[in-house]
C-alpha positions as CSV (number, residue, x, y, z in Angstrom):
1,M,149.1,120.4,122.3
2,H,152.1,120.6,120.0
3,P,155.2,122.2,121.6
4,D,155.5,124.7,118.8
5,L,152.0,126.0,119.6
6,E,152.7,126.2,123.3
7,K,155.7,128.4,122.6
8,L,153.6,130.7,120.4
9,I,150.9,131.0,123.1
10,E,153.6,131.9,125.7
11,A,155.0,134.5,123.4
12,G,151.5,136.0,122.9
13,K,151.6,135.5,119.2
14,I,148.4,133.4,119.0
15,N,145.5,132.9,121.3
16,D,144.2,129.6,122.8
17,A,141.3,129.2,120.2
18,L,143.6,129.5,117.2
19,A,146.1,127.2,118.9
20,E,143.4,124.5,119.2
21,R,142.5,124.8,115.5
22,L,146.2,124.6,114.5
23,D,146.7,121.6,116.7
24,Q,144.4,119.6,114.5
25,V,146.9,119.8,111.7
26,A,150.0,119.6,113.8
27,P,152.8,117.0,112.9
28,G,151.7,113.5,114.0
29,Q,148.0,114.2,113.7
30,F,145.7,112.2,111.4
31,I,143.4,114.0,109.1
32,L,140.8,113.3,106.4
33,H,140.4,114.9,103.0
34,N,137.2,114.4,100.9
35,S,139.1,113.4,97.8
36,W,142.5,112.2,98.9
37,G,141.2,110.1,101.9
38,A,143.1,109.8,105.2
39,G,146.5,111.2,105.9
40,K,149.1,112.0,108.5
41,V,150.7,115.4,109.0
42,V,154.5,114.8,108.8
43,S,155.8,118.4,109.2
44,W,154.8,122.1,109.1
45,D,156.4,125.4,108.5
46,L,154.4,127.9,110.6
47,P,156.2,131.1,109.4
48,A,155.6,130.0,105.8
49,K,152.1,128.8,106.6
50,K,152.7,125.4,105.0
51,V,152.0,121.8,106.1
52,T,153.3,118.5,104.6
53,I,151.0,115.5,104.7
54,D,151.4,111.9,103.7
55,F,148.0,110.7,102.3
56,E,147.0,107.1,101.5
57,S,147.6,107.6,97.8
58,R,150.2,110.4,97.8
59,D,153.1,111.2,100.1
60,G,154.7,114.6,100.7
61,Q,151.6,116.7,99.8
62,V,152.3,120.3,100.6
63,M,149.2,122.4,101.5
64,D,148.6,126.0,102.5
65,L,147.9,126.1,106.2
66,Q,144.7,128.1,105.9
67,F,143.5,125.8,103.1
68,A,144.3,122.8,105.2
69,L,142.3,124.1,108.1
70,Q,139.3,124.6,105.8
71,K,139.4,121.3,103.9
72,L,140.8,118.8,106.4
73,S,138.9,117.0,109.2
74,P,140.7,115.6,112.3
75,L,140.8,111.8,112.7
76,E,141.4,109.8,115.9
77,A,144.6,107.7,115.9
78,D,142.5,104.6,116.4
79,D,140.1,105.3,113.5
80,F,140.1,102.7,110.7
81,R,141.1,105.3,108.2
82,A,144.0,106.4,110.3
83,K,145.2,102.8,110.5
84,K,145.1,102.6,106.7
85,V,147.8,105.3,106.6
86,E,150.1,103.8,109.2
87,E,149.2,100.1,109.7
88,I,148.0,99.0,106.3
89,E,149.8,95.6,106.6
90,H,148.0,94.9,109.8
91,L,144.6,95.6,108.1
92,R,145.5,93.3,105.2
93,E,146.3,90.5,107.6
94,L,143.0,91.2,109.4
95,A,141.1,90.9,106.1
96,T,142.5,87.4,105.7
97,S,142.3,86.2,109.3
98,D,139.2,87.9,110.6
99,P,137.1,89.6,107.9
100,V,134.3,90.1,110.4
101,G,136.6,92.0,112.7
102,L,137.8,94.2,109.8
103,V,134.2,95.1,108.9
104,V,133.2,95.7,112.5
105,F,136.3,97.9,113.0
106,M,135.4,99.9,109.9
107,L,131.8,100.4,111.0
108,E,132.8,101.5,114.4
109,S,134.9,104.2,112.7
110,H,131.9,105.3,110.6
111,G,129.3,105.7,113.2
112,G,128.1,102.1,113.0
113,S,126.7,102.3,109.5
114,M,127.9,102.5,105.9
115,T,126.8,101.3,102.5
116,V,128.4,98.3,100.8
117,D,129.6,100.6,98.0
118,A,131.3,102.9,100.6
119,M,132.9,99.8,102.3
120,E,134.2,98.6,99.0
121,K,135.9,101.9,98.3
122,Q,137.7,101.6,101.6
123,V,138.8,98.0,101.2
124,S,139.2,97.2,97.5
125,G,142.6,97.8,96.1
126,A,144.2,99.2,99.3
127,I,143.5,96.2,101.7
128,V,142.2,93.5,99.4
129,P,143.5,93.2,95.8
130,E,140.8,94.6,93.5
131,E,140.6,91.4,91.4
132,K,140.0,89.3,94.6
133,F,137.6,91.7,96.3
134,K,134.4,90.1,95.0
135,K,135.4,86.6,96.2
136,W,136.6,88.1,99.5
137,W,133.3,89.9,100.1
138,E,131.2,86.8,99.4
139,G,133.1,85.0,102.1
140,A,132.9,88.0,104.4
141,K,129.1,88.3,104.0
142,R,128.7,84.7,105.0
143,A,130.9,85.1,108.1
144,L,129.1,88.4,109.0
145,R,125.7,86.7,108.8
146,E,126.9,83.8,110.9
147,S,128.4,86.1,113.5
148,K,125.2,88.2,113.8
149,R,127.4,91.2,114.7
150,V,126.4,93.1,111.6
151,I,123.1,93.4,109.7
152,V,124.0,92.7,106.1
153,P,121.6,94.2,103.5
154,A,120.3,92.6,100.4
155,R,121.3,95.5,98.1
156,R,124.6,97.2,97.7
157,T,123.1,100.6,98.1
158,E,121.7,99.8,101.5
159,S,123.6,100.1,104.7
160,L,125.7,97.6,106.7
161,N,124.7,98.3,110.3
162,L,126.5,97.3,113.4
163,R,124.3,95.7,116.0
164,E,123.9,97.5,119.3
165,G,124.8,95.7,122.5
166,D,126.4,92.3,123.1
167,L,123.7,90.0,121.7
168,T,123.9,86.2,121.3
169,P,123.2,84.9,117.8
170,A,119.7,83.8,118.8
171,E,119.0,87.2,120.4
172,A,120.2,88.9,117.2
173,L,117.9,86.9,115.0
174,L,114.9,87.8,117.3
175,A,116.0,91.4,117.3
176,D,116.0,91.4,113.5
177,F,112.5,90.0,113.4
178,A,111.3,92.6,115.9
179,D,112.8,95.4,113.7
180,A,111.0,94.1,110.6
181,R,108.3,96.6,109.5
182,D,106.7,94.9,106.5
183,L,105.9,91.4,105.3
184,K,109.0,91.1,103.1
185,A,111.3,92.1,105.9
186,M,109.5,89.7,108.2
187,C,110.0,86.9,105.6
188,K,113.7,87.6,105.5
189,A,114.1,87.7,109.2
190,L,112.0,84.5,109.8
191,E,114.0,82.7,107.0
192,A,117.1,83.6,108.9
193,I,115.6,82.1,112.1
194,S,114.6,78.9,110.1
195,S,118.1,78.6,108.7
196,D,119.6,78.7,112.2
197,I,116.8,76.9,114.0
198,S,119.4,74.8,115.9
199,L,120.0,77.9,118.1
200,F,116.5,77.4,119.5
201,K,116.6,73.6,120.0
202,K,117.2,73.9,123.8
203,D,114.8,76.8,124.3
204,A,112.0,77.5,121.8
205,E,110.0,79.7,124.2
206,P,111.3,83.0,122.7
207,L,109.8,81.9,119.3
208,K,106.2,81.7,120.5
209,P,105.6,85.5,120.3
210,V,107.2,85.4,116.8
211,I,104.7,82.8,115.7
212,D,101.8,84.9,117.0
213,Q,103.2,88.0,115.2
214,V,103.4,86.1,112.0
215,D,99.8,85.0,112.3
216,E,98.6,88.6,112.9
217,A,100.7,90.1,110.1
218,A,99.6,87.4,107.6
219,K,95.9,88.0,108.4
220,K,96.3,91.7,107.8
221,G,98.4,91.4,104.6
222,T,96.7,88.6,102.7
223,R,94.5,90.9,100.5
224,L,97.2,93.4,99.5
225,Q,100.4,91.3,99.7
226,L,99.3,87.8,99.0
227,G,102.7,86.6,97.8
228,P,104.7,87.7,100.9
229,A,101.8,86.5,103.2
230,I,102.0,83.0,101.6
231,E,105.8,83.0,101.9
232,L,105.6,84.1,105.6
233,L,103.1,81.4,106.5
234,S,105.2,78.8,104.7
235,I,108.4,79.7,106.6
236,R,106.3,79.7,109.9
237,D,105.2,76.2,109.2
238,E,108.8,75.2,108.5
239,V,109.9,76.6,111.9
240,I,107.1,74.9,113.7
241,G,107.8,71.6,112.0
242,A,111.4,71.8,113.2
243,L,110.6,72.3,116.9
244,K,108.4,70.0,118.8
245,E,107.8,72.6,121.5
246,L,106.0,74.9,119.0
247,E,102.5,74.3,117.7
248,L,99.9,76.2,115.7
249,A,97.0,77.7,117.6
250,A,93.5,76.4,116.8
251,D,92.4,79.8,115.5
252,A,95.7,80.5,113.6
253,L,95.7,81.2,109.9
254,R,96.5,78.1,107.9
255,L,98.4,78.3,104.6
256,S,96.0,75.7,103.1
257,N,93.0,78.0,104.0
258,V,94.8,81.0,102.3
259,L,95.4,79.0,99.1
260,L,91.8,77.9,99.0
261,A,90.4,81.4,99.6
262,E,92.7,83.0,97.0
263,E,92.7,80.3,94.4
264,G,91.9,82.8,91.6
265,R,95.2,84.7,92.0
266,L,97.8,82.2,93.0
267,G,99.9,81.8,89.9
268,D,101.6,85.2,89.7
269,E,102.0,85.5,93.5
270,I,103.7,82.1,93.9
271,G,105.8,82.7,90.8
272,G,107.7,85.5,92.7
273,L,108.9,83.1,95.5
274,S,112.2,81.3,95.7
275,T,112.5,77.7,94.3
276,A,112.6,76.2,97.8
277,R,109.6,78.2,99.0
278,Q,107.6,77.5,95.8
279,R,108.1,73.7,96.4
280,A,106.9,74.1,100.1
281,V,103.8,75.9,99.0
282,F,103.0,73.4,96.2
283,E,103.2,70.6,98.7
284,V,100.3,72.1,100.6
285,F,98.0,71.9,97.5
286,P,96.7,68.4,98.2
287,E,95.7,69.5,101.7
288,A,94.1,72.8,100.4
289,F,92.2,71.5,97.4
290,E,91.9,67.8,98.2
291,D,90.5,66.0,95.0
292,R,90.9,69.2,93.0
293,W,94.6,69.7,93.7
294,V,96.0,68.3,90.4
295,A,93.6,70.5,88.4
296,M,94.5,73.5,90.5
297,I,98.2,73.0,90.3
298,T,98.2,72.3,86.5
299,G,96.0,75.4,86.2
300,I,98.9,77.6,87.3
301,F,101.6,75.5,85.6
302,D,102.3,78.2,83.1
303,Q,102.0,81.2,85.4
304,V,104.7,80.5,88.0
305,G,107.9,81.1,86.1
306,T,110.7,78.7,85.1
307,R,111.4,77.5,88.6
308,G,107.8,77.0,89.5
309,V,107.1,75.0,86.3
310,A,110.0,72.5,87.2
311,E,108.8,72.2,90.8
312,I,105.2,71.5,89.8
313,A,106.3,68.8,87.4
314,K,108.5,67.1,90.0
315,L,105.7,67.1,92.5
316,I,103.2,65.7,90.1
317,H,105.6,63.1,89.0
318,E,106.3,62.1,92.6
319,K,102.6,61.8,93.3
320,E,102.2,59.6,90.2
321,K,99.9,62.1,88.5
322,I,102.0,62.8,85.4
323,A,99.3,61.7,83.1
324,D,97.2,64.6,84.2
325,L,100.0,67.0,83.4
326,E,100.5,65.5,80.0
327,E,96.7,65.9,79.3
328,Y,97.0,69.6,80.3
329,I,100.0,70.2,78.1
330,R,98.5,68.5,75.0
331,A,95.3,70.6,75.4
332,A,97.4,73.8,75.8
333,L,99.5,72.9,72.7
334,A,96.3,72.4,70.7
335,R,95.0,75.8,71.8
336,R,98.4,77.4,71.0
337,D,98.5,79.0,74.5
338,L,101.3,77.1,76.2
339,G,103.7,79.9,77.5
340,P,107.5,80.2,77.1
341,D,108.4,78.8,80.5
342,A,106.3,75.6,80.0
343,L,107.7,75.2,76.4
344,I,111.2,75.5,77.7
345,W,110.5,72.8,80.3
346,V,109.0,70.5,77.7
347,A,112.0,71.0,75.4
348,R,114.5,70.3,78.3
349,E,112.5,67.3,79.5
350,R,111.8,65.8,76.1
351,K,113.7,62.6,76.9
352,G,112.4,62.6,80.5
353,M,109.1,63.6,82.1
354,A,107.8,65.3,78.9
355,A,108.7,62.5,76.5
356,N,105.1,61.6,75.9
357,V,104.0,65.2,74.9
358,F,107.1,66.1,72.9
359,G,106.2,66.1,69.2
360,P,105.5,68.2,66.1
361,E,103.1,70.4,68.1
362,V,105.9,71.6,70.3
363,G,107.9,72.9,67.3
364,A,104.8,74.7,65.9
365,A,104.0,76.2,69.3
366,I,107.5,77.5,69.7
367,L,107.5,79.3,66.3
368,N,104.0,80.6,66.8
369,L,104.9,82.0,70.2
370,L,108.1,83.6,68.9
371,E,106.2,85.3,66.0
372,T,103.3,86.5,68.2
373,D,105.8,88.0,70.8
374,H,107.7,89.6,67.9
375,L,104.6,91.4,66.7
376,A,103.4,92.4,70.2
377,D,103.9,95.9,71.6
378,G,106.3,95.9,74.5
379,P,109.3,94.1,76.0
380,R,109.8,90.6,74.7
381,T,108.9,87.6,76.8
382,T,110.4,84.8,74.6
383,T,114.1,85.8,74.7
384,R,115.0,82.7,76.7
385,L,112.9,80.4,74.4
386,Q,114.6,81.8,71.3
387,S,118.0,81.4,73.0
388,L,117.1,77.7,73.7
389,L,116.7,77.0,70.0
390,S,120.2,78.3,69.4
391,D,121.9,76.9,72.5
392,D,120.4,73.4,72.5
393,K,122.2,71.9,69.4
394,K,119.9,68.9,69.2
395,L,116.5,70.4,69.8
396,L,115.5,71.2,66.2
397,A,116.7,67.8,65.0
398,D,114.6,66.1,67.7
399,I,111.6,68.2,66.7
400,V,111.7,67.5,63.0
401,N,112.4,63.8,63.6
402,T,108.9,63.5,65.1
403,M,107.4,64.8,61.9
404,G,106.5,63.4,58.5
405,A,108.2,64.6,55.4
406,T,105.6,67.3,54.6
407,E,105.4,68.4,58.2
408,A,109.2,68.7,58.4
409,R,109.3,70.8,55.1
410,N,106.5,73.1,56.4
411,F,108.2,73.5,59.7
412,G,111.5,74.4,58.0
413,R,109.7,76.8,55.7
414,R,108.1,78.6,58.7
415,L,111.5,78.9,60.4
416,M,113.1,80.3,57.2
417,E,110.3,82.9,57.1
418,C,110.2,83.7,60.8
419,P,111.1,87.4,61.3
420,V,112.5,86.8,64.8
421,F,115.8,85.4,63.6
422,S,118.7,87.2,61.9
423,D,119.8,85.9,58.5
424,L,122.9,84.3,60.1
425,D,120.9,82.6,62.8
426,R,118.2,81.4,60.4
427,K,120.8,79.7,58.2
428,S,122.5,78.1,61.2
429,L,119.2,76.8,62.5
430,M,118.1,75.6,59.1
431,A,121.4,73.7,58.7
432,R,120.5,71.6,61.8
433,I,117.1,70.8,60.3
434,I,118.6,69.8,56.9
435,K,121.2,67.6,58.7
436,A,118.4,65.7,60.5
437,R,116.0,65.7,57.5
438,P,117.9,66.0,54.2
439,E,114.6,66.3,52.3
440,T,114.2,69.8,53.7
441,G,117.3,71.0,51.8
442,E,115.2,72.2,48.9
443,L,114.0,75.0,51.1
444,V,117.3,76.8,50.7
445,S,117.1,76.6,46.9
446,G,117.0,79.7,44.7
447,D,113.2,79.7,44.5
448,T,112.8,79.8,48.2
449,K,115.4,82.4,48.6
450,K,113.6,84.6,46.1
451,K,110.4,84.3,48.2
452,V,112.2,85.5,51.3
453,E,113.9,88.4,49.6
454,N,110.8,89.8,47.8
455,L,107.7,90.1,50.0
456,V,104.4,90.5,48.1
457,V,102.1,92.4,50.4
458,S,98.8,94.3,50.1
459,W,98.9,98.1,50.0
460,E,96.9,98.2,53.2
461,S,99.4,96.1,55.2
462,L,102.3,98.0,53.7
463,E,100.8,101.2,54.9
464,R,100.3,99.8,58.4
465,K,104.0,98.8,58.6
466,Q,105.1,102.2,57.3
467,A,102.9,103.9,59.8
468,E,104.4,101.8,62.7
469,L,107.9,102.6,61.5
470,D,107.1,106.3,61.2
471,D,105.7,106.2,64.8
472,L,108.8,104.5,66.1
473,I,111.1,107.1,64.4
474,R,109.1,110.2,65.2
475,N,107.6,109.4,68.6
476,R,108.6,106.3,70.5
477,I,112.3,106.3,70.0
478,P,112.7,110.0,70.9
479,Q,110.5,109.6,73.9
480,N,112.6,106.6,75.0
481,T,115.8,108.7,74.7
482,K,114.2,111.3,77.0
483,D,113.2,108.6,79.4
484,I,116.8,107.3,79.5
485,A,118.1,110.8,80.2
486,I,115.6,111.3,83.0
487,A,116.3,107.9,84.6
488,R,120.1,108.5,84.4
489,S,119.6,111.7,86.5
490,Y,118.4,109.5,89.3
491,G,121.9,108.3,89.9
492,D,123.6,104.9,90.7
493,L,122.9,103.1,87.5
494,R,123.6,99.7,89.0
495,E,120.5,99.9,91.2
496,N,118.5,102.2,89.0
497,F,115.4,100.2,87.9
498,E,114.0,103.1,85.7
499,Y,117.3,103.3,83.8
500,K,117.5,99.6,83.2
501,S,113.9,99.4,82.1
502,A,114.4,102.4,79.7
503,K,117.6,100.8,78.3
504,D,115.8,97.5,77.8
505,M,113.0,99.3,76.0
506,Q,115.6,101.0,73.8
507,K,116.9,97.6,72.7
508,V,113.4,96.5,71.9
509,L,112.6,99.7,69.9
510,M,115.9,99.7,67.9
511,R,115.5,96.0,67.1
512,R,111.9,96.6,65.9
513,K,113.0,99.6,63.9
514,G,115.7,97.5,62.1
515,E,113.2,94.7,61.4
516,L,110.6,97.1,60.0
517,E,113.1,98.9,57.8
518,R,114.2,95.6,56.3
519,E,110.6,94.4,55.8
520,V,109.4,97.6,54.3
521,D,112.5,97.7,52.0
522,L,111.8,94.2,50.8
523,A,108.0,94.6,50.4
524,R,106.3,95.0,47.1
525,G,102.7,96.4,47.3
526,S,100.0,94.8,45.3
527,D,96.2,94.9,44.8
528,F,96.4,91.2,43.6
529,K,94.6,92.1,40.3
530,G,94.6,89.6,37.6
531,A,96.1,86.6,39.4
532,D,96.3,83.4,37.3
533,P,93.6,81.0,38.6
534,S,94.9,77.9,36.9
535,A,96.7,77.0,40.1
536,V,96.8,78.5,43.6
537,N,98.9,81.6,43.5
538,I,99.2,84.8,45.5
539,G,95.9,86.6,45.0
540,T,93.7,83.6,44.4
541,V,90.6,82.2,46.2
542,V,90.6,78.4,46.6
543,S,87.6,76.3,47.6
544,M,88.3,72.8,49.1
545,T,86.6,69.7,50.5
546,R,87.9,67.9,53.6
547,A,88.6,64.2,52.8
548,S,87.6,62.9,56.3
549,D,84.0,64.3,56.5
550,G,83.3,66.3,53.3
551,A,83.4,69.7,55.1
552,K,83.8,72.7,52.8
553,V,86.1,75.7,53.2
554,T,87.3,78.7,51.1
555,Y,90.6,80.4,51.6
556,S,92.0,83.6,50.1
557,V,95.7,83.4,49.6
558,L,97.1,86.9,49.9
559,G,100.2,88.8,50.8
560,A,102.9,88.1,53.4
561,W,101.2,90.3,56.1
562,D,97.5,89.6,55.3
563,S,96.6,86.6,57.5
564,D,93.2,86.9,59.2
565,P,91.8,83.5,60.3
566,E,88.4,84.9,61.1
567,K,88.0,86.0,57.5
568,N,89.8,82.9,56.1
569,L,92.6,85.1,54.7
570,V,96.0,83.3,54.7
571,S,99.4,84.6,54.0
572,Y,101.3,82.9,51.2
573,L,104.2,82.5,53.6
574,S,102.1,80.8,56.3
575,E,102.1,77.1,56.8
576,T,98.7,76.7,55.2
577,G,99.4,79.2,52.4
578,A,102.7,77.5,51.6
579,A,101.0,74.1,51.4
580,L,98.4,75.4,48.9
581,L,100.7,77.3,46.5
582,G,100.9,75.5,43.1
583,A,97.9,73.2,43.8
584,K,95.4,72.8,40.9
585,P,91.7,71.7,40.9
586,G,91.5,68.0,41.8
587,D,94.9,68.0,43.7
588,S,95.1,66.8,47.3
589,V,96.9,69.0,49.8
590,E,97.8,68.5,53.5
591,F,98.0,71.2,56.2
592,R,97.5,71.5,59.9
593,N,94.1,72.2,61.6
594,H,95.1,74.9,64.1
595,D,92.2,74.1,66.4
596,T,93.1,70.4,66.8
597,D,96.8,70.7,65.7
598,L,96.3,67.6,63.5
599,M,97.3,67.3,59.8
600,E,94.3,67.1,57.5
601,S,93.9,66.2,53.8
602,W,91.8,68.4,51.5
603,T,90.9,68.3,47.8
604,V,91.0,71.5,45.7
605,D,87.6,72.0,44.1
606,E,87.8,75.5,42.5
607,I,90.3,78.4,42.1
608,K,89.4,81.9,41.1
609,A,91.1,85.3,41.2
610,Y,90.7,87.4,44.3
611,N,90.6,90.6,42.3
612,P,89.7,89.7,38.7
């Protein structure tokens, strides 16, 4: 006890209980304040009831004695926070020489557990320069995982936990697996074992119960958690393959059997796995499906995400089955149902594995997908595909160089009229097309510009657009604003999924609002009455005969938003409508058959007004 207090007790001025409380803020003692952090009491004036404290961030702080007793907590001299006050240079040296020791010391002073965010507040700035903290922490994490002394979480908001007892690295890995309570946690723990499999080279016996537990957990989880179950079995097979002493029991669950039994729902489940794990699973397809494996793996080609698409293509190429993949892609392009991930792969591999399928159909499919996604209700799925058009400076040139002159002009016209792009982006992209194919330069003439600026639409389609805009302004945007406010109240915006989702939706809604406002402002409603039938114009009905087989078809060329393939209604801005405009009876016109994706020649037989 401080000598000043002993004198006061002897004089009968304070009792033992009060003396013990006062001793917690006596000179030389370390204390903790919720806002100012750790500090050390440097002096006090008991008659004046004042104490002076040097805190981490401020020296010479004078506090009322009664207030200090209420707001300060005592710290042991060997506590990490106390060392920050008096031995900060030692901690800085420790951060450089032994980051694991620093983190362990910190955890020991915090009851063995603290979040990564809390740890950063203790270290960044004071011990490790703020601008160097991120790099330091990445190195520290690797060292912590290798040491096995600390359980490092996947998320910043989760806790770093000090391991109990003096475990060897192998024992620590086994302990982590034993503590796993669900399939995802088991996957993470087993992946760590696989990464450090050398620890079990001399004695694989402790892993045998682990293999049995994996089998039992996968059997129970396959129906409800197929993706994690597949991942767990794949890692198990990797572990067994690395150690000769381990083998799969005769009645154990095989990954190939799971794939075969669940073939109807593999795409989305495998798409959530890491690249390395996807590859390992794809390599089991030949065993699982035998002669059907190529058909099965191409069947999920467009469902497994960007990484999965690339891994499937590599595997098929290695197995010399690339012709089967090309056949699948051609058919999908003709049906207009090749997704964004597959299209991105085709574009990136246009001079490699996808060279044989890269052609005009790819460009048409890209624009078609962008337009469809633009009109869909919900978050966009083609953002990366749209970015690829801008970022890959040669992609558009390579696309139009596979086309004939008419096709190139039609493609450029579609791009010019595509509502996905801003005016600046549209001009930039069109400049690349014109540089590659100068004959498309006419598309930026005054006539074309006028078409873009003045949209002729039916009154019905204009009303639908106005109704959508009204719903956005009155209902969906206000509701989204409320959703953001509610999600923000959940706290920690860096890990707040609801907040991020609501903010993403806000971007979608505001972008759509701007697009609708521009479109409605440019639109001119029409009933198409009295259109001139001397040539194909907006508001005319054209009958034609196909040159190849004499087939007949009749199209109504209407407003910008009036396409309906089932009723043979085409927009004058569509590829077909643009090809027909200006044609007269007896003229030959070419446009694409969207079922076969091939260009066809037609002869105009008759033209009449849609609304005489």
